[in-house]
LOROVO-883907 format. One line per 5 residues: number of its first residue (from 1); their letters; for each residue x, y, z of N, C-alpha, C. Coordinates in Angstrom, 1 decimal. Layout:
# LOROVO-883907
NUM	a	X Y Z X Y Z X Y Z; ...
***
This chain:
# LOROVO-883907
1	mpseg	-207.5 62.8 -107.0 -207.9 62.9 -108.2 -208.8 64.2 -108.0; -208.7 65.0 -108.8 -209.5 66.5 -108.8 -210.9 66.2 -109.0; -211.7 67.2 -108.4 -213.1 67.2 -108.7 -213.3 67.8 -110.1; -214.4 67.4 -110.5 -214.7 67.9 -112.2 -214.5 69.5 -112.3; -213.6 69.8 -113.2 -213.4 71.2 -113.7 -212.6 71.9 -112.4
6	tplll	-211.7 71.3 -111.7 -210.9 72.0 -110.9 -209.9 73.1 -111.8; -210.0 74.3 -111.2 -209.3 75.3 -112.1 -207.8 74.9 -111.8; -207.0 75.2 -112.8 -205.7 74.9 -112.9 -204.8 76.0 -113.7; -203.8 76.6 -113.2 -203.1 77.4 -114.1 -201.7 76.8 -114.6; -201.7 76.6 -116.1 -200.9 76.0 -116.8 -199.8 76.8 -117.4
11	haccg	-198.6 77.0 -116.8 -197.5 77.7 -117.6 -197.4 77.1 -118.9; -197.3 77.9 -120.0 -197.1 77.2 -121.3 -195.7 77.9 -121.6; -194.9 76.8 -122.3 -193.6 77.5 -123.1 -193.6 77.7 -124.4; -194.7 77.2 -124.8 -195.2 77.3 -126.4 -196.3 76.5 -126.8; -196.8 76.6 -128.1 -198.1 75.9 -128.5 -197.7 74.5 -128.6
16	pcsle	-196.8 73.9 -129.3 -196.5 72.3 -129.3 -196.5 71.6 -128.0; -195.6 72.5 -127.2 -195.6 71.8 -125.9 -196.8 71.6 -125.0; -198.0 72.5 -125.5 -199.2 72.5 -124.7 -200.0 71.4 -125.0; -199.8 70.9 -126.5 -201.0 70.0 -126.7 -201.3 68.8 -125.8; -200.2 68.0 -125.4 -200.6 67.0 -124.6 -201.1 67.2 -123.3
21	plrll	-200.2 68.1 -122.5 -200.7 68.6 -121.3 -202.1 68.9 -120.8; -202.3 69.9 -122.0 -203.9 70.3 -121.8 -204.7 69.1 -121.8; -204.6 68.4 -123.0 -205.5 67.3 -123.3 -205.6 66.2 -122.1; -204.3 66.0 -121.6 -204.5 64.8 -120.3 -204.8 65.5 -118.9; -204.6 66.7 -118.8 -204.9 67.2 -117.5 -206.6 67.6 -117.6
26	reegf	-207.2 67.9 -118.9 -208.7 67.9 -118.8 -209.1 66.7 -118.8; -208.6 65.5 -119.2 -209.1 64.0 -119.1 -209.1 63.8 -117.3; -208.0 64.4 -116.7 -208.0 64.2 -115.2 -209.1 64.9 -114.6; -209.7 66.0 -115.2 -210.8 66.7 -114.5 -210.4 67.9 -114.2; -209.2 68.6 -114.6 -208.7 69.9 -114.1 -209.3 70.6 -115.5
31	rptic	-209.4 72.1 -115.0 -210.1 72.9 -116.2 -209.0 73.9 -116.3; -208.0 73.7 -117.2 -206.8 74.8 -117.2 -207.0 76.1 -117.8; -206.2 77.1 -117.5 -205.9 78.2 -118.3 -204.5 78.2 -118.4; -203.9 78.7 -119.4 -202.9 78.9 -119.9 -202.1 80.4 -119.6; -201.0 80.1 -118.9 -200.2 81.3 -118.5 -198.8 81.4 -119.4
36	wtnpn	-198.8 82.5 -120.1 -197.5 82.8 -120.7 -196.6 83.7 -119.9; -195.4 83.2 -119.7 -194.4 84.0 -119.2 -193.1 83.3 -119.6; -192.5 84.0 -120.5 -191.3 83.5 -121.1 -190.4 84.4 -121.6; -189.6 85.2 -120.5 -188.7 86.5 -120.9 -187.5 85.7 -121.6; -187.2 84.4 -121.3 -186.0 83.9 -121.7 -185.8 84.0 -123.3
41	iqpid	-187.0 83.8 -124.2 -187.1 83.5 -125.5 -186.5 84.5 -126.2; -185.6 84.5 -127.1 -184.8 85.4 -127.9 -184.5 85.0 -129.3; -184.6 85.9 -130.3 -184.8 87.4 -130.0 -186.2 87.6 -129.9; -186.6 89.0 -129.9 -188.1 89.1 -129.6 -189.2 88.8 -130.6; -188.5 88.6 -131.9 -189.3 88.2 -133.0 -189.8 86.7 -132.8
46	ehdlr	-188.9 86.0 -132.1 -189.0 84.5 -131.9 -190.3 84.3 -130.7; -189.9 85.3 -129.8 -190.8 85.2 -128.5 -192.2 85.6 -129.0; -192.4 86.5 -129.9 -193.8 86.9 -130.4 -194.2 85.9 -131.2; -193.5 85.2 -132.2 -194.0 84.2 -133.1 -194.6 83.0 -132.2; -193.8 82.7 -131.2 -194.4 81.4 -130.2 -195.4 81.7 -129.7
51	lrtlq	-195.5 83.2 -128.9 -196.7 83.7 -128.4 -197.9 83.5 -129.3; -197.8 84.1 -130.5 -199.0 84.2 -131.5 -199.4 82.9 -131.8; -198.5 81.8 -132.1 -198.6 80.5 -132.3 -199.7 79.8 -131.4; -199.2 80.0 -130.1 -199.8 79.6 -128.8 -201.4 80.2 -128.9; -201.5 81.3 -128.9 -202.7 82.2 -128.7 -203.8 81.7 -129.9
56	award	-203.3 81.4 -131.3 -204.1 81.3 -132.1 -204.6 79.6 -132.0; -203.7 78.7 -131.5 -204.1 77.5 -131.3 -205.3 77.4 -130.0; -204.9 78.1 -129.0 -205.6 78.2 -127.9 -207.1 78.7 -128.2; -207.3 79.7 -129.0 -208.4 80.5 -129.3 -209.0 79.3 -130.5; -208.7 79.0 -131.5 -209.1 78.3 -132.6 -209.3 76.9 -132.5
61	vadvp	-208.5 76.3 -131.7 -208.5 74.7 -131.7 -209.0 74.2 -130.1; -208.2 74.7 -129.3 -208.3 74.3 -128.0 -209.5 74.5 -127.0; -210.0 76.2 -127.5 -210.9 76.8 -126.3 -210.5 76.9 -125.3; -209.2 77.5 -124.8 -208.6 77.2 -123.6 -208.2 78.9 -123.4; -208.4 79.5 -122.4 -208.0 80.7 -122.2 -206.6 80.9 -121.9
66	vvvag	-206.0 82.2 -122.2 -204.6 82.4 -122.3 -204.3 83.8 -121.7; -203.5 83.5 -120.3 -203.3 85.0 -119.6 -201.7 85.2 -120.0; -201.6 86.5 -120.6 -200.2 86.8 -120.9 -199.6 87.6 -119.4; -198.6 86.8 -118.8 -198.3 87.7 -117.7 -197.1 88.3 -117.9; -196.3 88.9 -116.8 -195.2 89.6 -117.0 -194.1 88.9 -117.8
71	ddrar	-193.1 89.6 -118.6 -191.9 88.9 -119.5 -190.9 89.9 -118.9; -190.5 89.7 -117.8 -189.3 90.8 -117.3 -187.9 90.4 -118.0; -187.7 91.0 -119.0 -186.4 90.7 -119.8 -185.1 91.1 -119.0; -185.3 92.1 -118.4 -184.1 92.9 -117.7 -183.8 92.1 -116.4; -184.9 91.5 -115.6 -184.6 90.7 -114.5 -184.0 89.3 -115.2
76	weasv	-184.5 88.6 -116.2 -184.1 87.4 -116.9 -182.5 87.6 -117.1; -182.1 89.0 -117.6 -180.7 89.1 -118.1 -180.1 89.1 -116.7; -180.4 89.9 -115.8 -179.6 89.9 -114.4 -179.5 88.6 -113.6; -180.6 87.8 -113.7 -180.7 86.5 -112.8 -180.3 85.2 -113.4; -180.2 85.4 -114.8 -180.1 84.1 -115.5 -179.0 84.1 -116.3
81	arwgf	-179.0 85.2 -117.2 -178.0 85.0 -118.4 -176.6 85.1 -117.7; -176.5 85.4 -116.6 -175.0 85.6 -115.9 -174.5 84.0 -115.9; -175.3 83.0 -115.5 -174.9 81.7 -115.6 -174.3 80.9 -117.0; -174.6 81.8 -117.9 -174.1 81.4 -119.4 -174.3 80.0 -119.7; -173.2 79.3 -120.2 -173.5 78.0 -120.5 -173.4 77.0 -119.4
86	drear	-173.6 77.4 -118.3 -173.6 76.3 -117.1 -175.1 75.9 -117.2; -175.2 75.0 -117.8 -176.8 74.6 -118.2 -177.7 74.5 -117.0; -177.1 73.6 -116.0 -178.2 73.4 -114.9 -178.3 74.6 -114.0; -177.4 75.4 -113.8 -177.7 76.5 -113.1 -178.5 77.5 -113.8; -178.1 77.5 -115.1 -179.0 78.5 -115.8 -180.4 78.1 -116.0
91	cracy	-180.6 76.9 -116.2 -182.0 76.5 -116.5 -182.8 76.4 -115.2; -182.3 76.0 -114.1 -182.7 76.3 -112.7 -183.3 77.8 -112.4; -182.3 78.6 -112.6 -182.8 80.1 -112.5 -183.8 80.6 -113.5; -183.7 80.1 -114.4 -184.8 80.3 -115.5 -186.2 79.9 -115.1; -186.1 78.6 -114.8 -187.5 77.9 -114.2 -187.8 78.9 -113.2
96	alrls	-187.1 78.9 -112.3 -187.5 79.7 -111.0 -188.2 81.2 -111.4; -187.5 81.8 -112.3 -187.9 83.0 -112.6 -189.4 83.0 -113.4; -189.6 82.1 -114.4 -190.7 82.0 -115.2 -192.0 81.3 -114.2; -191.4 80.5 -113.3 -192.8 79.6 -112.6 -192.9 80.3 -111.5; -192.2 81.3 -110.6 -192.4 82.3 -110.0 -193.6 83.1 -110.5
101	eacrv	-193.3 83.8 -111.7 -194.2 84.6 -112.3 -195.7 84.1 -112.4; -195.4 82.6 -112.8 -196.9 82.1 -113.0 -197.6 81.5 -111.9; -196.9 81.0 -110.6 -197.3 81.1 -109.6 -197.9 82.5 -108.9; -197.3 83.6 -109.0 -197.9 85.1 -108.7 -199.3 85.1 -109.3; -199.2 84.8 -110.5 -200.6 84.9 -111.3 -201.6 84.2 -110.7
106	arelg	-201.3 82.7 -110.7 -202.0 81.7 -110.2 -202.8 82.3 -109.0; -201.9 82.9 -107.8 -202.6 83.3 -106.6 -203.4 84.4 -106.7; -203.1 85.3 -107.7 -203.6 86.6 -107.6 -205.3 86.3 -108.5; -205.1 85.3 -109.4 -206.4 85.1 -109.9 -207.3 84.1 -109.4; -206.7 83.7 -108.3 -207.5 82.7 -107.1 -207.5 81.2 -107.7
111	fghva	-206.3 80.9 -108.4 -206.1 79.2 -108.5 -205.6 78.6 -107.5; -205.9 77.3 -107.1 -205.4 76.6 -106.4 -204.0 75.5 -106.8; -204.3 75.4 -108.3 -203.4 74.3 -108.5 -202.4 75.1 -109.8; -201.1 74.4 -109.9 -200.3 75.0 -110.8 -199.4 73.9 -111.6; -199.5 74.0 -112.7 -198.3 73.1 -113.7 -197.8 73.8 -114.6
116	ttlvv	-197.0 73.2 -115.5 -196.0 73.6 -116.4 -196.0 72.6 -117.7; -196.0 73.2 -118.7 -195.8 72.4 -119.9 -194.4 72.1 -120.3; -193.4 72.7 -119.4 -191.8 72.4 -119.7 -191.7 70.8 -119.7; -192.6 70.2 -118.8 -192.2 68.7 -118.5 -192.6 67.8 -119.6; -193.2 68.5 -120.9 -193.4 67.5 -122.0 -192.2 67.2 -122.8
121	spyql	-191.2 68.1 -122.7 -190.0 67.9 -123.8 -188.9 67.2 -123.0; -188.4 66.2 -123.7 -187.4 65.5 -123.2 -186.0 66.3 -123.2; -186.0 67.4 -123.6 -184.8 68.2 -123.6 -184.5 69.0 -122.3; -185.7 69.0 -121.5 -185.6 70.0 -120.3 -185.0 69.1 -119.3; -184.4 69.9 -118.1 -184.1 69.3 -117.2 -185.4 69.0 -116.1
126	fdvcr	-185.7 67.6 -116.2 -187.0 67.3 -115.6 -186.9 67.3 -114.3; -186.1 66.8 -113.5 -185.9 66.8 -112.0 -185.6 68.0 -111.3; -184.8 69.1 -112.0 -184.8 70.3 -111.8 -185.8 71.1 -111.8; -186.6 71.1 -112.9 -187.8 71.7 -113.0 -189.0 71.3 -111.9; -188.8 70.1 -111.4 -189.9 69.4 -110.7 -189.4 70.1 -109.2
131	dvlar	-188.2 70.1 -108.8 -187.6 70.7 -107.8 -188.1 72.2 -107.5; -188.0 72.8 -108.6 -188.4 74.6 -108.7 -189.8 74.4 -108.4; -190.6 73.9 -109.0 -192.1 73.9 -109.0 -192.4 73.4 -107.3; -191.9 72.5 -107.1 -192.5 71.7 -105.6 -192.0 72.8 -104.7; -190.9 73.5 -104.8 -190.4 74.6 -103.8 -191.3 75.6 -103.9
136	lapay	-191.5 76.4 -105.2 -192.3 77.5 -105.4 -193.8 77.5 -105.2; -194.5 76.4 -105.7 -195.9 76.5 -105.4 -196.5 76.7 -103.9; -196.0 75.7 -103.1 -196.5 75.8 -101.7 -196.3 77.4 -101.1; -195.1 77.8 -101.7 -194.7 79.3 -100.9 -195.9 80.2 -101.6; -196.6 80.1 -102.6 -197.6 80.8 -103.0 -198.9 80.5 -102.6
141	gltpv	-199.1 79.4 -101.5 -200.2 78.7 -101.3 -200.9 77.8 -102.6; -200.1 77.3 -103.2 -200.7 76.5 -104.6 -200.2 74.9 -104.4; -201.1 74.1 -105.1 -200.6 72.8 -105.1 -200.0 72.5 -106.4; -198.8 72.2 -106.5 -198.3 71.7 -107.6 -198.8 70.4 -108.3; -199.0 70.5 -109.4 -199.6 69.5 -110.4 -198.3 69.0 -111.1
146	wrdfr	-197.7 67.9 -111.0 -196.6 67.5 -111.5 -196.9 66.2 -112.2; -196.5 66.1 -113.6 -196.7 64.7 -114.3 -195.6 64.6 -115.4; -195.3 63.6 -115.6 -194.3 63.1 -116.4 -194.9 63.0 -117.9; -195.0 64.2 -118.6 -195.5 64.1 -120.0 -194.6 63.6 -120.9; -193.4 63.5 -120.8 -192.3 63.2 -121.7 -192.9 62.1 -122.6
151	vwypq	-193.4 60.9 -121.9 -193.9 59.8 -122.9 -194.8 60.3 -124.2; -195.3 61.4 -123.8 -196.4 62.0 -125.0 -195.8 63.0 -125.8; -194.4 63.2 -125.9 -193.7 64.1 -126.7 -193.7 63.8 -128.3; -193.6 62.4 -128.5 -193.8 62.2 -129.9 -195.1 62.4 -130.5; -196.3 62.2 -129.7 -197.5 62.5 -130.2 -197.8 63.9 -130.3
156	atvrs	-197.2 64.8 -129.2 -197.3 66.3 -129.4 -196.6 66.7 -130.8; -195.4 66.3 -131.2 -194.5 66.4 -132.2 -195.3 66.3 -133.7; -196.4 65.0 -133.6 -197.1 64.8 -134.8 -198.1 65.5 -134.7; -198.8 65.9 -133.6 -200.1 66.4 -133.7 -199.8 68.1 -134.2; -198.7 68.6 -133.5 -198.4 70.0 -133.8 -198.0 70.3 -135.2
161	relgm	-197.4 69.2 -136.0 -197.3 69.3 -137.4 -198.5 69.0 -138.2; -199.4 68.2 -137.7 -200.7 68.1 -138.5 -201.4 69.4 -138.4; -201.3 70.1 -137.5 -201.9 71.6 -137.1 -201.2 72.8 -137.8; -200.1 72.3 -138.2 -199.4 73.3 -139.1 -198.7 74.3 -138.2; -198.5 73.8 -136.7 -197.9 75.0 -135.7 -196.6 75.1 -136.0
166	yrqny	-195.9 76.2 -135.6 -194.5 76.6 -135.8 -194.1 76.1 -134.6; -192.7 75.2 -135.1 -192.1 74.5 -134.2 -190.9 75.0 -134.1; -190.3 75.4 -133.0 -188.8 76.0 -132.6 -187.9 74.8 -132.6; -186.5 75.1 -132.8 -185.7 74.0 -132.5 -184.5 74.5 -131.4; -185.0 75.1 -130.4 -184.1 75.5 -129.1 -185.3 75.8 -128.2
171	cgcrf	-184.6 75.8 -126.9 -185.7 76.1 -126.0 -186.2 77.5 -126.0; -185.2 78.5 -126.0 -185.6 79.9 -126.1 -184.3 80.9 -126.2; -183.5 80.7 -125.1 -182.7 81.8 -124.8 -181.3 81.5 -125.8; -180.5 82.5 -125.9 -179.4 82.5 -126.8 -178.5 81.6 -126.5; -178.3 81.0 -125.2 -177.4 80.0 -124.9 -178.0 78.7 -125.2
176	saaea	-179.2 78.3 -125.3 -179.7 77.1 -125.4 -179.7 77.2 -127.0; -179.9 78.2 -127.8 -179.7 78.2 -129.2 -178.4 77.8 -129.7; -177.5 78.2 -129.0 -176.0 77.9 -129.3 -175.7 76.5 -129.0; -176.2 75.9 -127.8 -176.2 74.4 -127.6 -177.1 73.4 -128.8; -177.9 73.9 -129.1 -178.9 73.0 -129.9 -178.3 73.0 -131.2
181	aierh	-177.6 74.1 -131.8 -176.5 74.3 -133.0 -175.3 73.3 -133.1; -174.9 73.3 -131.7 -173.7 72.4 -131.9 -173.8 71.1 -131.8; -175.2 70.7 -131.1 -175.8 69.3 -131.2 -176.2 69.0 -132.4; -176.6 69.8 -133.1 -177.1 69.4 -134.5 -175.8 69.1 -135.4; -175.0 70.0 -135.3 -173.6 69.9 -136.1 -172.8 68.5 -135.7
186	earda	-172.8 68.2 -134.3 -172.3 66.9 -133.9 -173.0 65.8 -134.4; -174.3 65.9 -134.6 -175.2 65.0 -135.1 -175.0 64.5 -136.4; -174.7 65.7 -137.3 -174.6 65.7 -138.7 -173.3 65.2 -139.0; -172.3 65.4 -138.2 -170.8 64.9 -138.5 -170.9 63.4 -138.2; -171.7 63.1 -137.2 -171.6 61.7 -136.7 -172.3 60.7 -137.9
191	rkagr	-173.3 61.2 -138.4 -173.8 60.7 -139.6 -172.8 60.5 -140.6; -172.3 61.7 -140.8 -171.4 61.7 -142.1 -170.1 60.7 -141.9; -169.8 60.5 -140.6 -168.7 59.7 -140.2 -169.2 58.2 -140.5; -170.5 57.9 -140.2 -171.0 56.6 -140.0 -171.2 56.1 -141.5; -171.6 57.1 -142.6 -171.6 56.6 -143.8 -170.2 56.4 -144.5
196	qg	-169.3 57.1 -144.1 -167.7 56.9 -144.6 -167.1 55.9 -144.0; -167.6 55.3 -142.8 -166.9 54.5 -142.1 -167.0 52.9 -142.6
***
């Protein structure tokens, strides 16, 4: 159990996914600062909308500082996009790029602990993300704080809607957007078939 107010850098993928991790980590006695580094989010208008949503909530509701770190889009294209629709390989590379930057910032700013909001979404590859953070954090001299926040996803969904937050319907990259669109079409087709059957 951390001492009261233990500083922690919390990598955030978006505002809605930050709600419950921030609350729960504070309840544990951490003092989080949010770190934004998400070069995967496309198009750039989507990236900027998610960042503005996060910043407005952090400032006006959550009273939590936000550090905007590097968003090396060229590096994302070179190291992540090449995996295309190989989801596990692509997400592993994407997690590594984003969490590596978060860990770099955490070390630079003097944090001892690092976590991520990626683990609130049931759509993320939980074990892959855990493996990446468990490998990266110690390499930067940090303690990874790993919690399974997925049980709180429904509450985060309700709270974000109550707050009027922008909610996206794909993780961020163009590949995840295509995969999410296919899944929505398949679900719609299955509902139609069920009504006709």
